[in-house]
C-alpha positions as CSV (number, residue, x, y, z in Angstrom):
1,M,24.0,-10.3,12.8
2,E,20.7,-8.8,13.8
3,N,20.4,-5.0,13.7
4,R,18.9,-3.9,17.1
5,N,17.9,-0.6,15.6
6,E,15.7,-2.3,13.1
7,I,12.0,-3.2,13.9
8,Q,11.8,-6.8,15.2
9,F,8.8,-9.1,14.6
10,S,7.8,-11.5,17.3
11,P,7.3,-15.2,16.5
12,R,3.6,-16.2,16.4
13,R,3.2,-18.4,19.5
14,S,-0.5,-18.4,20.3
15,I,-3.8,-16.9,19.3
16,E,-4.0,-15.0,22.5
17,Q,-0.5,-13.5,21.9
18,V,-1.4,-12.5,18.3
19,E,-4.8,-11.1,19.1
20,E,-4.4,-9.7,22.6
21,S,-0.7,-8.8,23.3
22,H,1.4,-5.8,22.5
23,E,3.7,-7.9,20.4
24,L,4.0,-7.2,16.6
25,A,3.8,-10.7,15.0
26,P,2.7,-10.2,11.4
27,K,1.6,-13.1,9.3
28,F,3.2,-13.0,5.9
29,D,1.7,-15.3,3.3
30,E,3.5,-18.2,1.5
31,R,5.2,-15.6,-0.8
32,G,6.4,-13.6,2.2
33,L,3.8,-10.8,1.7
34,I,1.2,-9.1,3.7
35,P,-1.6,-7.0,2.1
36,V,-1.7,-3.3,2.8
37,V,-4.7,-0.9,2.4
38,T,-3.7,2.8,2.1
39,T,-6.1,5.6,2.9
40,D,-5.9,9.4,2.9
41,A,-5.5,10.5,6.5
42,S,-7.8,13.4,6.2
43,S,-10.6,12.2,4.0
44,G,-10.5,8.5,4.7
45,E,-10.6,7.8,0.9
46,V,-9.0,4.5,-0.1
47,L,-6.0,5.4,-2.2
48,M,-4.5,2.0,-3.0
49,H,-4.0,-1.6,-2.1
50,G,-0.5,-3.1,-2.2
51,Y,1.8,-5.6,-0.4
52,M,4.8,-5.5,1.9
53,N,7.4,-8.1,2.6
54,A,9.3,-8.0,5.9
55,E,11.9,-5.5,4.6
56,A,9.3,-3.2,3.1
57,F,7.4,-3.3,6.5
58,R,10.6,-2.5,8.4
59,Q,11.5,0.4,6.0
60,T,8.0,1.9,6.2
61,V,8.2,2.1,10.0
62,A,11.7,3.4,10.0
63,L,11.3,6.0,7.3
64,G,7.8,7.2,8.1
65,E,7.0,6.8,4.4
66,A,5.2,4.0,2.6
67,V,7.5,1.3,1.1
68,Y,5.8,-1.6,-0.7
69,W,6.9,-4.8,-2.4
70,S,6.2,-4.6,-6.1
71,R,5.0,-8.0,-7.3
72,S,5.3,-6.9,-10.9
73,R,8.9,-5.7,-10.5
74,Q,9.9,-8.1,-7.8
75,A,11.6,-5.3,-5.9
76,L,11.1,-2.9,-3.0
77,W,9.1,0.1,-4.1
78,H,9.5,3.3,-2.1
79,K,6.2,5.0,-3.1
80,G,7.0,8.4,-4.7
81,A,10.8,7.8,-5.2
82,T,10.3,8.3,-8.9
83,S,7.1,10.3,-9.1
84,G,7.5,12.6,-6.1
85,L,4.1,11.4,-4.8
86,V,5.5,10.3,-1.5
87,Q,3.1,8.8,1.1
88,K,4.0,10.3,4.5
89,L,2.7,8.1,7.3
90,V,0.2,9.5,9.8
91,E,-0.7,6.1,11.3
92,I,0.0,2.4,10.8
93,R,-2.5,-0.2,12.0
94,I,-2.5,-3.9,11.9
95,D,-5.7,-6.1,12.0
96,D,-6.7,-8.5,14.8
97,D,-4.9,-11.5,13.5
98,Q,-2.0,-9.5,12.2
99,D,-2.3,-10.5,8.5
100,A,-3.2,-7.2,7.0
101,V,-1.9,-3.6,7.4
102,W,-3.7,-0.3,7.1
103,L,-1.7,2.9,6.4
104,R,-3.2,6.3,6.9
105,V,-1.1,8.8,4.9
106,N,-0.7,12.3,3.6
107,V,0.3,12.2,-0.1
108,Q,2.8,14.8,-1.4
109,G,1.6,15.8,-4.8
110,G,-2.0,14.8,-4.2
111,A,-2.1,11.4,-6.1
112,S,-1.3,7.8,-5.5
113,C,-2.1,6.0,-8.7
114,H,0.4,5.4,-11.5
115,V,-2.4,6.0,-14.0
116,G,-2.5,9.6,-12.9
117,Y,-5.6,9.6,-10.8
118,R,-5.7,10.6,-7.1
119,S,-6.8,7.1,-6.0
120,C,-6.2,3.7,-7.6
121,F,-9.9,3.1,-6.9
122,Y,-11.1,5.6,-9.5
123,R,-13.8,3.5,-11.0
124,S,-16.9,1.9,-9.6
125,I,-19.0,-1.2,-10.5
126,P,-22.7,-0.6,-10.8
127,I,-24.5,-2.6,-8.2
128,G,-27.1,-5.0,-9.7
129,A,-25.4,-4.9,-13.1
130,K,-26.1,-7.8,-15.5
131,G,-24.4,-8.9,-18.7
132,D,-21.4,-6.8,-19.8
133,V,-20.5,-4.5,-17.0
134,A,-19.5,-0.9,-17.8
135,L,-17.3,0.6,-15.1
136,R,-18.1,4.1,-14.0
137,F,-15.3,6.7,-13.7
138,E,-15.7,8.3,-10.3
139,E,-12.6,10.5,-10.9
140,T,-12.8,12.2,-14.3
141,E,-9.6,14.2,-14.3
142,K,-6.1,13.0,-13.7
143,V,-3.9,14.8,-11.1
144,F,-0.8,14.3,-13.3
145,D,0.4,13.0,-16.7
146,P,2.0,9.6,-16.2
147,K,4.1,10.0,-19.4
148,A,5.6,13.3,-18.1
149,V,6.3,11.7,-14.7
150,Y,7.5,8.2,-15.6
151,G,8.7,8.7,-19.1
152,D,9.7,5.4,-20.7
153,A,9.6,3.4,-17.4
154,P,7.8,0.1,-17.9
155,N,4.1,0.1,-16.8
156,P,3.8,-2.1,-13.7
157,T,0.3,-3.4,-14.7
158,Q,0.6,-7.0,-15.8
159,L,-1.8,-8.7,-18.2
Protein backbone atom coordinates (compact mmCIF):
# COMPACT_ATOMS: atom_id res chain seq x y z
CA MET A 1 0.00 0.00 0.00
CA GLU A 2 1.28 3.44 -0.97
CA ASN A 3 2.11 5.88 1.83
CA ARG A 4 0.40 9.19 0.96
CA ASN A 5 2.71 11.11 3.31
CA GLU A 6 5.71 9.99 1.25
CA ILE A 7 6.93 12.05 -1.70
CA GLN A 8 5.53 10.68 -4.95
CA PHE A 9 7.27 10.64 -8.32
CA SER A 10 5.23 11.19 -11.47
CA PRO A 11 5.61 8.81 -14.39
CA ARG A 12 7.56 10.33 -17.29
CA ARG A 13 4.95 10.83 -20.03
CA SER A 14 6.37 13.46 -22.38
CA ILE A 15 9.32 15.77 -22.90
CA GLU A 16 7.09 18.76 -22.27
CA GLN A 17 5.87 17.26 -18.98
CA VAL A 18 9.43 16.50 -17.83
CA GLU A 19 10.91 19.86 -18.90
CA GLU A 20 8.06 22.34 -18.43
CA SER A 21 5.58 21.03 -15.84
CA HIS A 22 5.49 21.22 -12.05
CA GLU A 23 5.63 17.41 -11.84
CA LEU A 24 8.59 15.70 -10.18
CA ALA A 25 9.45 12.87 -12.57
CA PRO A 26 13.08 11.94 -11.89
CA LYS A 27 14.93 9.67 -14.30
CA PHE A 28 16.87 7.01 -12.45
CA ASP A 29 19.48 5.07 -14.45
CA GLU A 30 19.46 1.34 -15.21
CA ARG A 31 20.75 0.69 -11.66
CA GLY A 32 17.96 2.80 -10.17
CA LEU A 33 20.28 5.72 -9.34
CA ILE A 34 20.36 9.46 -10.01
CA PRO A 35 23.58 11.52 -9.65
CA VAL A 36 23.72 14.22 -6.97
CA VAL A 37 26.08 17.20 -6.75
CA THR A 38 26.27 18.73 -3.28
CA THR A 39 27.52 22.27 -2.67
CA ASP A 40 27.97 24.50 0.36
CA ALA A 41 24.95 26.80 0.53
CA SER A 42 27.00 29.84 1.57
CA SER A 43 30.16 29.61 -0.50
CA GLY A 44 28.95 27.57 -3.48
CA GLU A 45 31.95 25.25 -3.05
CA VAL A 46 31.40 21.77 -4.48
CA LEU A 47 31.54 19.39 -1.51
CA MET A 48 30.80 16.04 -3.09
CA HIS A 49 29.18 13.98 -5.80
CA GLY A 50 27.05 10.99 -4.93
CA TYR A 51 23.98 9.04 -5.96
CA MET A 52 20.45 8.54 -4.70
CA ASN A 53 18.00 5.79 -5.34
CA ALA A 54 14.27 6.51 -5.02
CA GLU A 55 14.24 5.76 -1.27
CA ALA A 56 17.26 8.00 -0.59
CA PHE A 57 15.60 10.79 -2.59
CA ARG A 58 12.37 10.42 -0.61
CA GLN A 59 14.20 10.37 2.74
CA THR A 60 16.28 13.43 1.79
CA VAL A 61 13.15 15.44 1.09
CA ALA A 62 11.35 14.18 4.19
CA LEU A 63 14.26 14.62 6.64
CA GLY A 64 15.69 17.85 5.29
CA GLU A 65 19.10 16.15 5.44
CA ALA A 66 21.11 14.44 2.72
CA VAL A 67 20.61 10.70 2.32
CA TYR A 68 22.51 8.95 -0.46
CA TRP A 69 22.81 5.45 -1.89
CA SER A 70 26.28 4.08 -1.19
CA ARG A 71 27.38 2.09 -4.22
CA SER A 72 30.29 0.57 -2.30
CA ARG A 73 28.18 -0.53 0.67
CA GLN A 74 25.01 -1.17 -1.37
CA ALA A 75 23.00 0.56 1.34
CA LEU A 76 21.27 3.82 2.20
CA TRP A 77 23.73 6.32 3.65
CA HIS A 78 22.40 9.13 5.84
CA LYS A 79 25.34 11.54 5.53
CA GLY A 80 26.71 12.27 8.99
CA ALA A 81 24.92 9.45 10.83
CA THR A 82 28.31 8.02 11.87
CA SER A 83 30.58 11.07 11.65
CA GLY A 84 28.21 13.79 12.87
CA LEU A 85 28.95 15.72 9.64
CA VAL A 86 25.26 16.02 8.75
CA GLN A 87 24.33 17.89 5.58
CA LYS A 88 21.30 20.07 6.39
CA LEU A 89 19.37 21.02 3.25
CA VAL A 90 18.93 24.62 2.24
CA GLU A 91 17.65 23.84 -1.25
CA ILE A 92 17.12 20.91 -3.60
CA ARG A 93 17.12 21.45 -7.35
CA ILE A 94 16.65 19.07 -10.24
CA ASP A 95 17.99 19.69 -13.75
CA ASP A 96 15.96 20.30 -16.92
CA ASP A 97 15.48 16.66 -17.91
CA GLN A 98 15.24 15.54 -14.27
CA ASP A 99 18.19 13.15 -14.38
CA ALA A 100 20.50 14.97 -11.93
CA VAL A 101 19.99 16.52 -8.49
CA TRP A 102 21.76 19.49 -6.89
CA LEU A 103 21.73 19.85 -3.11
CA ARG A 104 22.71 23.11 -1.42
CA VAL A 105 23.58 22.32 2.19
CA ASN A 106 24.98 23.60 5.45
CA VAL A 107 27.37 21.03 6.90
CA GLN A 108 27.42 20.43 10.63
CA GLY A 109 31.05 19.92 11.58
CA GLY A 110 32.43 21.75 8.54
CA ALA A 111 33.49 18.79 6.38
CA SER A 112 31.92 16.39 3.90
CA CYS A 113 34.76 14.09 2.84
CA HIS A 114 35.43 10.75 4.56
CA VAL A 115 39.18 11.38 4.02
CA GLY A 116 38.94 14.30 6.48
CA TYR A 117 38.97 17.27 4.12
CA ARG A 118 36.16 19.83 3.87
CA SER A 119 35.33 18.90 0.27
CA CYS A 120 35.73 15.64 -1.60
CA PHE A 121 37.20 17.81 -4.38
CA TYR A 122 40.35 18.67 -2.43
CA ARG A 123 42.80 18.17 -5.35
CA SER A 124 43.08 19.81 -8.74
CA ILE A 125 44.52 18.63 -12.06
CA PRO A 126 46.97 21.05 -13.68
CA ILE A 127 45.51 22.30 -16.98
CA GLY A 128 47.76 21.52 -19.92
CA ALA A 129 49.62 18.79 -18.02
CA LYS A 130 51.48 16.17 -20.06
CA GLY A 131 52.93 12.78 -19.15
CA ASP A 132 52.52 11.72 -15.55
CA VAL A 133 50.08 14.10 -13.90
CA ALA A 134 50.76 15.30 -10.36
CA LEU A 135 47.57 16.27 -8.57
CA ARG A 136 47.75 19.53 -6.61
CA PHE A 137 46.29 19.66 -3.09
CA GLU A 138 43.98 22.67 -2.84
CA GLU A 139 43.15 21.83 0.77
CA THR A 140 46.26 21.24 2.84
CA GLU A 141 44.74 20.56 6.27
CA LYS A 142 42.13 18.04 7.23
CA VAL A 143 39.10 19.20 9.20
CA PHE A 144 38.98 15.94 11.19
CA ASP A 145 40.93 12.72 11.72
CA PRO A 146 39.11 9.91 9.88
CA LYS A 147 40.52 7.21 12.22
CA ALA A 148 39.17 9.06 15.27
CA VAL A 149 35.74 9.48 13.66
CA TYR A 150 35.26 6.16 11.84
CA GLY A 151 37.50 3.84 13.86
CA ASP A 152 37.75 0.43 12.21
CA ALA A 153 34.81 0.95 9.83
CA PRO A 154 35.70 -0.20 6.30
CA ASN A 155 36.86 2.53 3.94
CA PRO A 156 34.17 3.06 1.26
CA THR A 157 36.74 3.68 -1.50
CA GLN A 158 36.85 0.74 -3.91
CA LEU A 159 39.93 -0.17 -5.98
